[in-house]
N, CA, C, O and the ligand as a Tripos MOL2 file, in Angstrom:
@<TRIPOS>MOLECULE
protein
  293   291    74     0     0
PROTEIN
NO_CHARGES

@<TRIPOS>ATOM
      1 N         150.8370   93.3900  180.6820 N.3       1 MET1
      2 CA        151.6180   93.0160  181.7160 C.3       1 MET1
      3 C         153.3190   93.5770  181.3180 C.2       1 MET1
      4 O         153.8020   93.5110  180.1870 O.2       1 MET1
      5 N         153.9360   94.0470  182.3790 N.am      2 LYS2
      6 CA        155.1280   94.7840  181.8890 C.3       2 LYS2
      7 C         156.2110   93.5060  181.9250 C.2       2 LYS2
      8 O         155.9580   92.5430  182.6490 O.2       2 LYS2
      9 N         157.2310   93.5340  181.2430 N.am      3 CYS3
     10 CA        158.3450   92.6810  181.2620 C.3       3 CYS3
     11 C         159.6740   93.2000  181.1280 C.2       3 CYS3
     12 O         159.9790   94.0380  180.2800 O.2       3 CYS3
     13 N         160.5410   92.6540  182.0440 N.am      4 VAL4
     14 CA        161.8310   93.3520  181.8310 C.3       4 VAL4
     15 C         162.8710   92.5980  180.8510 C.2       4 VAL4
     16 O         162.9850   91.4120  181.1590 O.2       4 VAL4
     17 N         163.6320   92.9800  179.7840 N.am      5 VAL5
     18 CA        164.3610   92.1420  178.9170 C.3       5 VAL5
     19 C         165.9750   92.4150  179.3630 C.2       5 VAL5
     20 O         166.5520   93.4910  179.2020 O.2       5 VAL5
     21 N         166.5180   91.3070  179.9060 N.am      6 PHE6
     22 CA        167.9850   91.5270  180.0110 C.3       6 PHE6
     23 C         168.8800   91.0240  178.8820 C.2       6 PHE6
     24 O         168.5100   90.0240  178.2670 O.2       6 PHE6
     25 N         169.8820   91.5520  178.5960 N.am      7 ILE7
     26 CA        170.9600   91.0670  177.2340 C.3       7 ILE7
     27 C         171.9560   90.4430  178.1740 C.2       7 ILE7
     28 O         172.6820   91.1440  178.8780 O.2       7 ILE7
     29 N         171.9950   89.0600  178.1910 N.am      8 PHE8
     30 CA        172.9490   88.1710  178.8380 C.3       8 PHE8
     31 C         173.7870   87.3500  177.6410 C.2       8 PHE8
     32 O         173.2060   86.5410  176.9180 O.2       8 PHE8
     33 N         174.9650   87.5940  177.5330 N.am      9 LYS9
     34 CA        175.7130   86.8650  176.5460 C.3       9 LYS9
     35 C         175.3160   86.7460  175.0400 C.2       9 LYS9
     36 O         175.3280   85.7560  174.3080 O.2       9 LYS9
     37 N         174.9370   88.1300  174.7710 N.am     10 GLU10
     38 CA        174.1990   88.3430  173.4820 C.3      10 GLU10
     39 C         173.0700   87.5620  173.3410 C.2      10 GLU10
     40 O         172.9490   86.9500  172.2790 O.2      10 GLU10
     41 N         172.0300   87.4310  174.3770 N.am     11 LYS11
     42 CA        170.8290   86.6430  174.2760 C.3      11 LYS11
     43 C         169.9620   87.4470  175.1710 C.2      11 LYS11
     44 O         170.2660   87.8860  176.2800 O.2      11 LYS11
     45 N         168.8020   87.5850  174.5110 N.am     12 ALA12
     46 CA        167.8010   88.3010  175.4340 C.3      12 ALA12
     47 C         167.1420   87.1720  176.4490 C.2      12 ALA12
     48 O         166.7130   86.0830  176.0700 O.2      12 ALA12
     49 N         167.1470   87.5620  177.5610 N.am     13 ILE13
     50 CA        166.3840   86.8460  178.5480 C.3      13 ILE13
     51 C         165.2630   87.6920  179.2000 C.2      13 ILE13
     52 O         165.3700   88.7710  179.7810 O.2      13 ILE13
     53 N         164.1840   86.9570  178.9670 N.am     14 MET14
     54 CA        163.0120   87.7100  179.4460 C.3      14 MET14
     55 C         162.4050   87.0850  180.8690 C.2      14 MET14
     56 O         162.5120   85.8930  181.1560 O.2      14 MET14
     57 N         161.8520   87.9240  181.5850 N.am     15 GLY15
     58 CA        160.8370   87.5710  182.9440 C.3      15 GLY15
     59 C         159.8480   86.8190  182.4940 C.2      15 GLY15
     60 O         159.2400   87.2290  181.5050 O.2      15 GLY15
     61 N         159.4990   85.6890  183.0450 N.am     16 VAL16
     62 CA        158.2170   84.9170  182.4510 C.3      16 VAL16
     63 C         157.4690   84.8130  183.7330 C.2      16 VAL16
     64 O         157.9910   84.5380  184.8140 O.2      16 VAL16
     65 N         156.1960   85.0540  183.5290 N.am     17 PRO17
     66 CA        155.4070   84.8510  184.7460 C.3      17 PRO17
     67 C         155.2100   83.3280  185.2850 C.2      17 PRO17
     68 O         155.0300   82.3970  184.4990 O.2      17 PRO17
     69 N         155.2520   83.1840  186.4760 N.am     18 LYS18
     70 CA        155.3320   81.8000  187.1230 C.3      18 LYS18
     71 C         153.8850   81.2880  187.1430 C.2      18 LYS18
     72 O         153.6810   80.1010  186.8890 O.2      18 LYS18
     73 N         152.7770   82.1920  187.4560 N.am     19 ARG19
     74 CA        151.6400   81.6720  187.4640 C.3      19 ARG19
     75 C         150.6010   82.6370  186.4980 C.2      19 ARG19
     76 O         150.7770   83.8410  186.3150 O.2      19 ARG19
     77 N         149.4830   81.8310  185.9260 N.am     20 LYS20
     78 CA        148.6370   82.2860  185.3330 C.3      20 LYS20
     79 C         147.9950   83.4830  186.0340 C.2      20 LYS20
     80 O         147.7860   83.3480  187.2400 O.2      20 LYS20
     81 N         147.6570   84.6160  185.4630 N.am     21 THR21
     82 CA        147.0450   85.6950  185.9320 C.3      21 THR21
     83 C         145.3570   85.2500  185.9300 C.2      21 THR21
     84 O         144.7410   84.9740  184.9000 O.2      21 THR21
     85 N         144.8620   85.2470  187.0920 N.am     22 SER22
     86 CA        143.6220   84.6690  187.3200 C.3      22 SER22
     87 C         142.5530   85.6060  186.6400 C.2      22 SER22
     88 O         142.8270   86.8040  186.5660 O.2      22 SER22
     89 N         141.3450   85.1450  186.1350 N.am     23 GLN23
     90 CA        140.3770   86.2700  185.6430 C.3      23 GLN23
     91 C         140.0430   87.2580  186.6840 C.2      23 GLN23
     92 O         139.7950   88.4000  186.2960 O.2      23 GLN23
     93 N         139.9990   87.0160  187.8770 N.am     24 ALA24
     94 CA        139.5040   88.0150  188.9940 C.3      24 ALA24
     95 C         140.5950   89.3000  189.1780 C.2      24 ALA24
     96 O         140.3960   90.5080  189.3010 O.2      24 ALA24
     97 N         141.7540   88.5460  189.1410 N.am     25 ARG25
     98 CA        142.8600   89.4590  189.0440 C.3      25 ARG25
     99 C         143.1790   90.3230  187.8460 C.2      25 ARG25
    100 O         143.6400   91.4640  187.8700 O.2      25 ARG25
    101 N         142.8710   89.6240  186.8400 N.am     26 ARG26
    102 CA        143.1110   90.5500  185.4940 C.3      26 ARG26
    103 C         141.8170   91.5490  185.4410 C.2      26 ARG26
    104 O         141.9690   92.6930  185.0140 O.2      26 ARG26
    105 N         140.6450   91.1250  185.8500 N.am     27 ASP27
    106 CA        139.6760   91.9690  185.8130 C.3      27 ASP27
    107 C         139.4940   93.0940  186.7590 C.2      27 ASP27
    108 O         138.7520   94.0430  186.5070 O.2      27 ASP27
    109 N         140.2270   92.9700  187.9240 N.am     28 LYS28
    110 CA        140.2390   93.8050  188.9710 C.3      28 LYS28
    111 C         141.3100   95.0710  188.3700 C.2      28 LYS28
    112 O         141.0100   96.2650  188.3790 O.2      28 LYS28
    113 N         142.5840   94.5170  187.8690 N.am     29 ARG29
    114 CA        143.3780   95.2350  187.3400 C.3      29 ARG29
    115 C         142.9070   96.3450  186.1770 C.2      29 ARG29
    116 O         143.3910   97.4460  185.9160 O.2      29 ARG29
    117 N         141.8390   95.6730  185.6130 N.am     30 ARG30
    118 CA        141.1360   96.4950  184.4260 C.3      30 ARG30
    119 C         139.9420   97.2920  185.1370 C.2      30 ARG30
    120 O         139.3070   98.0070  184.3630 O.2      30 ARG30
    121 N         139.6390   97.2950  186.1040 N.am     31 ALA31
    122 CA        138.5160   97.8660  186.9930 C.3      31 ALA31
    123 C         138.4780   99.4710  186.5740 C.2      31 ALA31
    124 O         137.4530  100.0800  186.2660 O.2      31 ALA31
    125 N         139.7360   99.9890  186.6250 N.am     32 HIS32
    126 CA        139.8640  101.5780  186.5100 C.3      32 HIS32
    127 C         139.7980  101.9040  185.1670 C.2      32 HIS32
    128 O         139.4970  103.0690  184.9030 O.2      32 HIS32
    129 N         140.0510  100.9920  184.0960 N.am     33 LYS33
    130 CA        140.2910  101.1890  182.7080 C.3      33 LYS33
    131 C         138.9990  101.4180  182.0740 C.2      33 LYS33
    132 O         138.2460  100.4660  181.8710 O.2      33 LYS33
    133 N         138.6530  102.7330  181.7100 N.am     34 LYS34
    134 CA        137.6660  103.1200  181.0990 C.3      34 LYS34
    135 C         137.5850  104.3290  180.3840 C.2      34 LYS34
    136 O         138.4360  105.1970  180.5770 O.2      34 LYS34
    137 N         136.6450  104.4990  179.5630 N.am     35 LEU35
    138 CA        136.4610  105.6460  178.6130 C.3      35 LEU35
    139 C         135.8390  106.5680  179.5670 C.2      35 LEU35
    140 O         135.1280  106.1670  180.4880 O.2      35 LEU35
    141 N         136.1600  108.0620  179.3030 N.am     36 THR36
    142 CA        135.4260  109.0670  180.0480 C.3      36 THR36
    143 C         134.6600  110.0470  179.0050 C.2      36 THR36
    144 O         135.2820  110.3490  177.9870 O.2      36 THR36
    145 N         133.6710  110.4370  179.1430 N.am     37 ALA37
    146 CA        132.8220  111.4050  178.2810 C.3      37 ALA37
    147 C         133.6210  112.7620  178.0830 C.2      37 ALA37
    148 O         134.2960  113.1870  179.0200 O.2      37 ALA37
    149 N         133.5650  113.3620  177.0310 N.am     38 VAL38
    150 CA        134.3080  114.5540  176.7010 C.3      38 VAL38
    151 C         133.2630  115.6870  177.5080 C.2      38 VAL38
    152 O         132.0340  115.6440  177.4470 O.2      38 VAL38
    153 N         133.9290  116.5230  178.1390 N.am     39 SER39
    154 CA        133.1910  117.6390  178.6940 C.3      39 SER39
    155 C         133.1760  118.5830  177.9490 C.2      39 SER39
    156 O         134.2650  118.9420  177.5020 O.2      39 SER39
    157 N         132.0540  119.2610  177.5800 N.am     40 LEU40
    158 CA        131.6610  120.3660  176.6650 C.3      40 LEU40
    159 C         131.0070  121.6170  177.7070 C.2      40 LEU40
    160 O         130.3270  121.3950  178.7090 O.2      40 LEU40
    161 N         131.3320  122.7240  177.2820 N.am     41 SER41
    162 CA        130.6970  123.8580  177.7390 C.3      41 SER41
    163 C         130.2750  124.8950  176.6970 C.2      41 SER41
    164 O         130.6260  124.8470  175.5180 O.2      41 SER41
    165 N         129.5890  125.7210  177.1680 N.am     42 ASN42
    166 CA        128.6920  126.8460  176.1660 C.3      42 ASN42
    167 C         129.9520  127.7340  175.8890 C.2      42 ASN42
    168 O         130.7580  128.0170  176.7750 O.2      42 ASN42
    169 N         130.0560  128.1460  174.6020 N.am     43 CYS43
    170 CA        130.7470  129.3280  174.0580 C.3      43 CYS43
    171 C         130.1890  130.6690  174.7980 C.2      43 CYS43
    172 O         128.9740  130.8580  174.7440 O.2      43 CYS43
    173 N         131.0320  131.6400  175.5100 N.am     44 PRO44
    174 CA        130.3470  132.8130  175.8950 C.3      44 PRO44
    175 C         130.1090  133.9030  174.9070 C.2      44 PRO44
    176 O         129.4710  134.9290  175.1400 O.2      44 PRO44
    177 N         130.7990  133.5210  173.5530 N.am     45 GLN45
    178 CA        130.4510  134.4710  172.5670 C.3      45 GLN45
    179 C         129.1810  133.8550  171.7220 C.2      45 GLN45
    180 O         128.2730  134.6600  171.5140 O.2      45 GLN45
    181 N         129.0160  132.5730  171.2310 N.am     46 CYS46
    182 CA        127.8910  132.4150  170.5970 C.3      46 CYS46
    183 C         127.2430  131.0940  170.8900 C.2      46 CYS46
    184 O         126.6940  130.3520  170.0770 O.2      46 CYS46
    185 N         127.4050  130.9050  172.2800 N.am     47 THR47
    186 CA        126.7260  129.9420  173.1380 C.3      47 THR47
    187 C         126.7080  128.5550  172.3140 C.2      47 THR47
    188 O         125.9800  127.6470  172.7160 O.2      47 THR47
    189 N         127.3380  128.4220  171.4050 N.am     48 GLU48
    190 CA        127.6510  127.0430  170.8040 C.3      48 GLU48
    191 C         128.3890  126.0070  171.8180 C.2      48 GLU48
    192 O         129.0820  126.4810  172.7180 O.2      48 GLU48
    193 N         128.2460  124.5730  171.6790 N.am     49 LEU49
    194 CA        128.9870  123.9120  172.4730 C.3      49 LEU49
    195 C         130.5180  123.7500  172.1990 C.2      49 LEU49
    196 O         130.8520  123.3990  171.0670 O.2      49 LEU49
    197 N         131.4890  123.9820  173.1660 N.am     50 ARG50
    198 CA        132.9350  123.6620  172.6060 C.3      50 ARG50
    199 C         133.4780  123.1120  173.6640 C.2      50 ARG50
    200 O         132.8840  123.1320  174.7420 O.2      50 ARG50
    201 N         134.7160  122.5250  173.5120 N.am     51 MET51
    202 CA        135.5910  121.7990  174.4950 C.3      51 MET51
    203 C         136.4180  123.0640  175.3710 C.2      51 MET51
    204 O         137.0160  123.9540  174.7660 O.2      51 MET51
    205 N         136.3630  123.0080  176.6650 N.am     52 PRO52
    206 CA        137.0410  123.9000  177.4740 C.3      52 PRO52
    207 C         138.6000  123.9950  177.1070 C.2      52 PRO52
    208 O         139.2880  122.9810  176.9910 O.2      52 PRO52
    209 N         139.0890  125.2500  176.9370 N.am     53 HIS53
    210 CA        140.5380  125.5610  176.7370 C.3      53 HIS53
    211 C         140.7500  125.3380  175.3520 C.2      53 HIS53
    212 O         141.8680  125.0020  174.9600 O.2      53 HIS53
    213 N         139.7330  125.4990  174.5110 N.am     54 ARG54
    214 CA        140.1630  125.2970  173.0760 C.3      54 ARG54
    215 C         139.2750  126.5970  172.5140 C.2      54 ARG54
    216 O         138.3610  127.1560  173.1210 O.2      54 ARG54
    217 N         139.7860  126.9190  171.2090 N.am     55 VAL55
    218 CA        139.0710  127.9950  170.4430 C.3      55 VAL55
    219 C         137.7140  127.4060  170.0310 C.2      55 VAL55
    220 O         137.5320  126.2170  169.7700 O.2      55 VAL55
    221 N         136.8830  128.2660  170.0050 N.am     56 CYS56
    222 CA        135.4810  127.5130  169.7070 C.3      56 CYS56
    223 C         135.4320  127.5240  168.3850 C.2      56 CYS56
    224 O         135.6880  128.5650  167.7800 O.2      56 CYS56
    225 N         135.1120  126.4250  167.7590 N.am     57 PRO57
    226 CA        135.0370  126.0900  166.2310 C.3      57 PRO57
    227 C         134.0910  126.8460  165.6290 C.2      57 PRO57
    228 O         134.3600  127.1070  164.4570 O.2      57 PRO57
    229 N         132.9770  127.3250  166.0780 N.am     58 ALA58
    230 CA        131.7830  128.0020  165.5730 C.3      58 ALA58
    231 C         132.3620  129.3400  165.0850 C.2      58 ALA58
    232 O         132.3800  129.7200  163.9150 O.2      58 ALA58
    233 N         132.8260  129.9870  166.1450 N.am     59 CYS59
    234 CA        133.0360  131.3530  165.9430 C.3      59 CYS59
    235 C         134.3890  131.9230  165.9960 C.2      59 CYS59
    236 O         134.6600  133.0950  165.7350 O.2      59 CYS59
    237 N         135.3480  130.8720  166.4070 N.am     60 GLY60
    238 CA        136.6520  131.5480  166.2100 C.3      60 GLY60
    239 C         137.3860  132.0920  167.5420 C.2      60 GLY60
    240 O         138.5980  132.2980  167.5950 O.2      60 GLY60
    241 N         136.4580  132.3020  168.6440 N.am     61 TYR61
    242 CA        136.7050  133.0280  169.6870 C.3      61 TYR61
    243 C         137.5520  132.4630  170.6830 C.2      61 TYR61
    244 O         137.3680  131.2690  170.9220 O.2      61 TYR61
    245 N         138.4050  133.0410  171.2890 N.am     62 TYR62
    246 CA        138.9890  132.3720  172.6380 C.3      62 TYR62
    247 C         139.2820  133.6520  173.6280 C.2      62 TYR62
    248 O         139.9190  134.6570  173.3120 O.2      62 TYR62
    249 N         138.7390  133.4130  174.7550 N.am     63 HIS63
    250 CA        139.1620  134.5730  175.9740 C.3      63 HIS63
    251 C         138.7420  136.0090  175.4080 C.2      63 HIS63
    252 O         139.4600  137.0000  175.5420 O.2      63 HIS63
    253 N         137.4600  136.0170  174.7390 N.am     64 GLY64
    254 CA        137.0970  137.2420  174.4860 C.3      64 GLY64
    255 C         137.3560  138.0790  173.3070 C.2      64 GLY64
    256 O         136.9080  139.2060  173.1000 O.2      64 GLY64
    257 N         138.2300  137.3030  172.4750 N.am     65 ARG65
    258 CA        138.7910  138.0500  171.2070 C.3      65 ARG65
    259 C         138.8640  136.8280  169.8720 C.2      65 ARG65
    260 O         138.9980  135.6130  170.0160 O.2      65 ARG65
    261 N         138.7740  137.3420  169.0050 N.am     66 GLU66
    262 CA        138.7280  136.3850  167.5340 C.3      66 GLU66
    263 C         140.0420  136.0760  167.3740 C.2      66 GLU66
    264 O         140.8150  136.9990  167.1160 O.2      66 GLU66
    265 N         140.5320  134.7510  167.4940 N.am     67 VAL67
    266 CA        142.0400  134.0850  167.3120 C.3      67 VAL67
    267 C         141.9430  133.4650  165.9610 C.2      67 VAL67
    268 O         143.0240  133.5450  165.3770 O.2      67 VAL67
    269 N         141.0990  132.9290  165.3330 N.am     68 ILE68
    270 CA        140.9350  132.2830  164.2530 C.3      68 ILE68
    271 C         139.6240  132.6890  163.3730 C.2      68 ILE68
    272 O         138.5530  133.0530  163.8590 O.2      68 ILE68
    273 N         139.8900  132.5700  162.1090 N.am     69 GLU69
    274 CA        138.5600  132.9260  161.3190 C.3      69 GLU69
    275 C         137.4040  131.9200  161.4260 C.2      69 GLU69
    276 O         137.6570  130.7510  161.1350 O.2      69 GLU69
    277 N         136.3250  132.2080  161.7610 N.am     70 ALA70
    278 CA        135.2110  131.2810  162.0510 C.3      70 ALA70
    279 C         135.0260  130.2900  160.4680 C.2      70 ALA70
    280 O         134.8650  130.8430  159.3800 O.2      70 ALA70
    281 N         135.0860  128.8960  160.6310 N.am     71 GLU71
    282 CA        134.6530  127.8190  159.7250 C.3      71 GLU71
    283 C         133.3920  128.1040  159.0790 C.2      71 GLU71
    284 O         132.3870  128.3590  159.7420 O.2      71 GLU71
    285 N         133.3960  128.0710  157.7200 N.am     72 GLU72
    286 CA        132.1590  128.0040  156.9180 C.3      72 GLU72
    287 C         131.7400  126.7320  156.7640 C.2      72 GLU72
    288 O         132.5070  126.0250  156.1110 O.2      72 GLU72
    289 N         130.6680  126.1820  157.2040 N.am     73 SER73
    290 CA        129.8980  124.8060  157.2110 C.3      73 SER73
    291 C         128.4070  124.8840  157.1450 C.2      73 SER73
    292 O         127.7340  123.8540  157.1460 O.2      73 SER73
    293 ZN        131.7640  130.6470  169.7040 Zn       74 ZN74
@<TRIPOS>BOND
     1     1     2 1
     2     2     3 1
     3     3     4 2
     4     3     5 am
     5     5     6 1
     6     6     7 1
     7     7     8 2
     8     7     9 am
     9     9    10 1
    10    10    11 1
    11    11    12 2
    12    11    13 am
    13    13    14 1
    14    14    15 1
    15    15    16 2
    16    15    17 am
    17    17    18 1
    18    18    19 1
    19    19    20 2
    20    19    21 am
    21    21    22 1
    22    22    23 1
    23    23    24 2
    24    23    25 am
    25    25    26 1
    26    26    27 1
    27    27    28 2
    28    27    29 am
    29    29    30 1
    30    30    31 1
    31    31    32 2
    32    31    33 am
    33    33    34 1
    34    34    35 1
    35    35    36 2
    36    35    37 am
    37    37    38 1
    38    38    39 1
    39    39    40 2
    40    39    41 am
    41    41    42 1
    42    42    43 1
    43    43    44 2
    44    43    45 am
    45    45    46 1
    46    46    47 1
    47    47    48 2
    48    47    49 am
    49    49    50 1
    50    50    51 1
    51    51    52 2
    52    51    53 am
    53    53    54 1
    54    54    55 1
    55    55    56 2
    56    55    57 am
    57    57    58 1
    58    58    59 1
    59    59    60 2
    60    59    61 am
    61    61    62 1
    62    62    63 1
    63    63    64 2
    64    63    65 am
    65    65    66 1
    66    66    67 1
    67    67    68 2
    68    67    69 am
    69    69    70 1
    70    70    71 1
    71    71    72 2
    72    71    73 am
    73    73    74 1
    74    74    75 1
    75    75    76 2
    76    75    77 am
    77    77    78 1
    78    78    79 1
    79    79    80 2
    80    79    81 am
    81    81    82 1
    82    82    83 1
    83    83    84 2
    84    83    85 am
    85    85    86 1
    86    86    87 1
    87    87    88 2
    88    87    89 am
    89    89    90 1
    90    90    91 1
    91    91    92 2
    92    91    93 am
    93    93    94 1
    94    94    95 1
    95    95    96 2
    96    95    97 am
    97    97    98 1
    98    98    99 1
    99    99   100 2
   100    99   101 am
   101   101   102 1
   102   102   103 1
   103   103   104 2
   104   103   105 am
   105   105   106 1
   106   106   107 1
   107   107   108 2
   108   107   109 am
   109   109   110 1
   110   110   111 1
   111   111   112 2
   112   111   113 am
   113   113   114 1
   114   114   115 1
   115   115   116 2
   116   115   117 am
   117   117   118 1
   118   118   119 1
   119   119   120 2
   120   119   121 am
   121   121   122 1
   122   122   123 1
   123   123   124 2
   124   123   125 am
   125   125   126 1
   126   126   127 1
   127   127   128 2
   128   127   129 am
   129   129   130 1
   130   130   131 1
   131   131   132 2
   132   131   133 am
   133   133   134 1
   134   134   135 1
   135   135   136 2
   136   135   137 am
   137   137   138 1
   138   138   139 1
   139   139   140 2
   140   139   141 am
   141   141   142 1
   142   142   143 1
   143   143   144 2
   144   143   145 am
   145   145   146 1
   146   146   147 1
   147   147   148 2
   148   147   149 am
   149   149   150 1
   150   150   151 1
   151   151   152 2
   152   151   153 am
   153   153   154 1
   154   154   155 1
   155   155   156 2
   156   155   157 am
   157   157   158 1
   158   158   159 1
   159   159   160 2
   160   159   161 am
   161   161   162 1
   162   162   163 1
   163   163   164 2
   164   163   165 am
   165   165   166 1
   166   166   167 1
   167   167   168 2
   168   167   169 am
   169   169   170 1
   170   170   171 1
   171   171   172 2
   172   171   173 am
   173   173   174 1
   174   174   175 1
   175   175   176 2
   176   175   177 am
   177   177   178 1
   178   178   179 1
   179   179   180 2
   180   179   181 am
   181   181   182 1
   182   182   183 1
   183   183   184 2
   184   183   185 am
   185   185   186 1
   186   186   187 1
   187   187   188 2
   188   187   189 am
   189   189   190 1
   190   190   191 1
   191   191   192 2
   192   191   193 am
   193   193   194 1
   194   194   195 1
   195   195   196 2
   196   195   197 am
   197   197   198 1
   198   198   199 1
   199   199   200 2
   200   199   201 am
   201   201   202 1
   202   202   203 1
   203   203   204 2
   204   203   205 am
   205   205   206 1
   206   206   207 1
   207   207   208 2
   208   207   209 am
   209   209   210 1
   210   210   211 1
   211   211   212 2
   212   211   213 am
   213   213   214 1
   214   214   215 1
   215   215   216 2
   216   215   217 am
   217   217   218 1
   218   218   219 1
   219   219   220 2
   220   219   221 am
   221   221   222 1
   222   222   223 1
   223   223   224 2
   224   223   225 am
   225   225   226 1
   226   226   227 1
   227   227   228 2
   228   227   229 am
   229   229   230 1
   230   230   231 1
   231   231   232 2
   232   231   233 am
   233   233   234 1
   234   234   235 1
   235   235   236 2
   236   235   237 am
   237   237   238 1
   238   238   239 1
   239   239   240 2
   240   239   241 am
   241   241   242 1
   242   242   243 1
   243   243   244 2
   244   243   245 am
   245   245   246 1
   246   246   247 1
   247   247   248 2
   248   247   249 am
   249   249   250 1
   250   250   251 1
   251   251   252 2
   252   251   253 am
   253   253   254 1
   254   254   255 1
   255   255   256 2
   256   255   257 am
   257   257   258 1
   258   258   259 1
   259   259   260 2
   260   259   261 am
   261   261   262 1
   262   262   263 1
   263   263   264 2
   264   263   265 am
   265   265   266 1
   266   266   267 1
   267   267   268 2
   268   267   269 am
   269   269   270 1
   270   270   271 1
   271   271   272 2
   272   271   273 am
   273   273   274 1
   274   274   275 1
   275   275   276 2
   276   275   277 am
   277   277   278 1
   278   278   279 1
   279   279   280 2
   280   279   281 am
   281   281   282 1
   282   282   283 1
   283   283   284 2
   284   283   285 am
   285   285   286 1
   286   286   287 1
   287   287   288 2
   288   287   289 am
   289   289   290 1
   290   290   291 1
   291   291   292 2
@<TRIPOS>SUBSTRUCTURE
     1 MET1         2 RESIDUE 1 A MET
     2 LYS2         6 RESIDUE 1 A LYS
     3 CYS3        10 RESIDUE 1 A CYS
     4 VAL4        14 RESIDUE 1 A VAL
     5 VAL5        18 RESIDUE 1 A VAL
     6 PHE6        22 RESIDUE 1 A PHE
     7 ILE7        26 RESIDUE 1 A ILE
     8 PHE8        30 RESIDUE 1 A PHE
     9 LYS9        34 RESIDUE 1 A LYS
    10 GLU10       38 RESIDUE 1 A GLU
    11 LYS11       42 RESIDUE 1 A LYS
    12 ALA12       46 RESIDUE 1 A ALA
    13 ILE13       50 RESIDUE 1 A ILE
    14 MET14       54 RESIDUE 1 A MET
    15 GLY15       58 RESIDUE 1 A GLY
    16 VAL16       62 RESIDUE 1 A VAL
    17 PRO17       66 RESIDUE 1 A PRO
    18 LYS18       70 RESIDUE 1 A LYS
    19 ARG19       74 RESIDUE 1 A ARG
    20 LYS20       78 RESIDUE 1 A LYS
    21 THR21       82 RESIDUE 1 A THR
    22 SER22       86 RESIDUE 1 A SER
    23 GLN23       90 RESIDUE 1 A GLN
    24 ALA24       94 RESIDUE 1 A ALA
    25 ARG25       98 RESIDUE 1 A ARG
    26 ARG26      102 RESIDUE 1 A ARG
    27 ASP27      106 RESIDUE 1 A ASP
    28 LYS28      110 RESIDUE 1 A LYS
    29 ARG29      114 RESIDUE 1 A ARG
    30 ARG30      118 RESIDUE 1 A ARG
    31 ALA31      122 RESIDUE 1 A ALA
    32 HIS32      126 RESIDUE 1 A HIS
    33 LYS33      130 RESIDUE 1 A LYS
    34 LYS34      134 RESIDUE 1 A LYS
    35 LEU35      138 RESIDUE 1 A LEU
    36 THR36      142 RESIDUE 1 A THR
    37 ALA37      146 RESIDUE 1 A ALA
    38 VAL38      150 RESIDUE 1 A VAL
    39 SER39      154 RESIDUE 1 A SER
    40 LEU40      158 RESIDUE 1 A LEU
    41 SER41      162 RESIDUE 1 A SER
    42 ASN42      166 RESIDUE 1 A ASN
    43 CYS43      170 RESIDUE 1 A CYS
    44 PRO44      174 RESIDUE 1 A PRO
    45 GLN45      178 RESIDUE 1 A GLN
    46 CYS46      182 RESIDUE 1 A CYS
    47 THR47      186 RESIDUE 1 A THR
    48 GLU48      190 RESIDUE 1 A GLU
    49 LEU49      194 RESIDUE 1 A LEU
    50 ARG50      198 RESIDUE 1 A ARG
    51 MET51      202 RESIDUE 1 A MET
    52 PRO52      206 RESIDUE 1 A PRO
    53 HIS53      210 RESIDUE 1 A HIS
    54 ARG54      214 RESIDUE 1 A ARG
    55 VAL55      218 RESIDUE 1 A VAL
    56 CYS56      222 RESIDUE 1 A CYS
    57 PRO57      226 RESIDUE 1 A PRO
    58 ALA58      230 RESIDUE 1 A ALA
    59 CYS59      234 RESIDUE 1 A CYS
    60 GLY60      238 RESIDUE 1 A GLY
    61 TYR61      242 RESIDUE 1 A TYR
    62 TYR62      246 RESIDUE 1 A TYR
    63 HIS63      250 RESIDUE 1 A HIS
    64 GLY64      254 RESIDUE 1 A GLY
    65 ARG65      258 RESIDUE 1 A ARG
    66 GLU66      262 RESIDUE 1 A GLU
    67 VAL67      266 RESIDUE 1 A VAL
    68 ILE68      270 RESIDUE 1 A ILE
    69 GLU69      274 RESIDUE 1 A GLU
    70 ALA70      278 RESIDUE 1 A ALA
    71 GLU71      282 RESIDUE 1 A GLU
    72 GLU72      286 RESIDUE 1 A GLU
    73 SER73      290 RESIDUE 1 A SER
    74 ZN74       293 GROUP 0 **** ****
């Protein structure tokens, strides 16, 4: 819940909700709040799974050229 604090005569005055938020209203607010799965695609260089727009951690390639040295694991 967002709240705005005003400073009035060197005292902090806070907005206080008039009514309790009902379970239905609270749960409706949170209906869109969820974790999303990480999207992965295959590296065109080594076909390892990697995240898009990132350097491949397996071969160190990005956009057809070696950017970093491949990690030994
Ligand atoms: Zn790769």
